[in-house]
N, C-alpha and C positions, 0 to 999 in steps of 0.2 A: 503494500500500500504506500510505502514511502518512496515517492519518485523524486529523484534529485532534480532540482530546478537550476537553470543556469544562473550565474551570479547577476545581480541587478546592475552592478557597476561595471564599467569597462576596465580593461587592463590599462594601467597608467601610460604605457608607451603608445597604445593605439589611440587613447584619448588625446594625448598631446599631438600626435600626428594629425588627427582630425581637426583639432583646433588650429594647427599651423596651416592646414589646407584651407580652412575657413578664412583665416587671415589673408592668405594669398588670393582667395577669390574676392575678398572685399577691397583689396588694394587698388584696383582700377577705379572703383566707385569713389573711394576716398580721394584718389588723385583728381578725378573729375570735379568733385566738390571743391577741392583746394584750388584748382585752376580757375574756378568761377569767382573766387573771392575778389579779385581786382575790379570786377564789374560793380560791386557794391561799395567800393571805397569812396564814391562821391558823397559829399555831404550836402548842406543846405545851399551854399553859394557855389555854383558850378565852377567858376574860374578859380576861386580861392581854395576850395576844398579838394579839388581833383589832384591826385598825386602825379608826379612827373612820369612820363612814359618810361624813362630809365628805371625808376623805382619798380614799376609794374613788371618790366622785363627782368629785372634782377629777382623779383619774387617768383616769377614763373620758372626761371632757371633754377632757383633754389628748390622749389617744389619738385621739379623734374629730377634734379640730382638726388633729392631725398627719396623719391620713389625708386630710383635705380638702386640706391644703397639698401633700402628696405626689401626690395625684390631679391637682391643678391643674398641678403641674410636669411630671408625666408626659404629661398630655394636651397641654400646650403644646409639649413637645418632639416628641411624635408628630405633631402637626399640622405643625410646622415641617419635620420630616423627610419627611412626606408631600408637602408642597409642593415641597421640593427634588427629590424623585423625579419629580414631575410635570413640573417644568421641565426636568430632564435627559432624560426619556424622552418 
């Protein structure tokens, strides 16, 4: 009568691998939202409150560079976790 039920919680490695994959899937969306921010920088007075084009360009470049670094970190960790899972299983 006692049937063994599977554990409710996931294994720690597979849980982390799934969360890393989720973060990798959300990275393009977060980048798109970050790229839109310069559009909203204008304030009340159009001429006085609008930032310089160079400032917006530097912001876009910084976001772009940050996305590259985050993608590299996430992909490196995903590959490492995938290799660990292959060795275990």
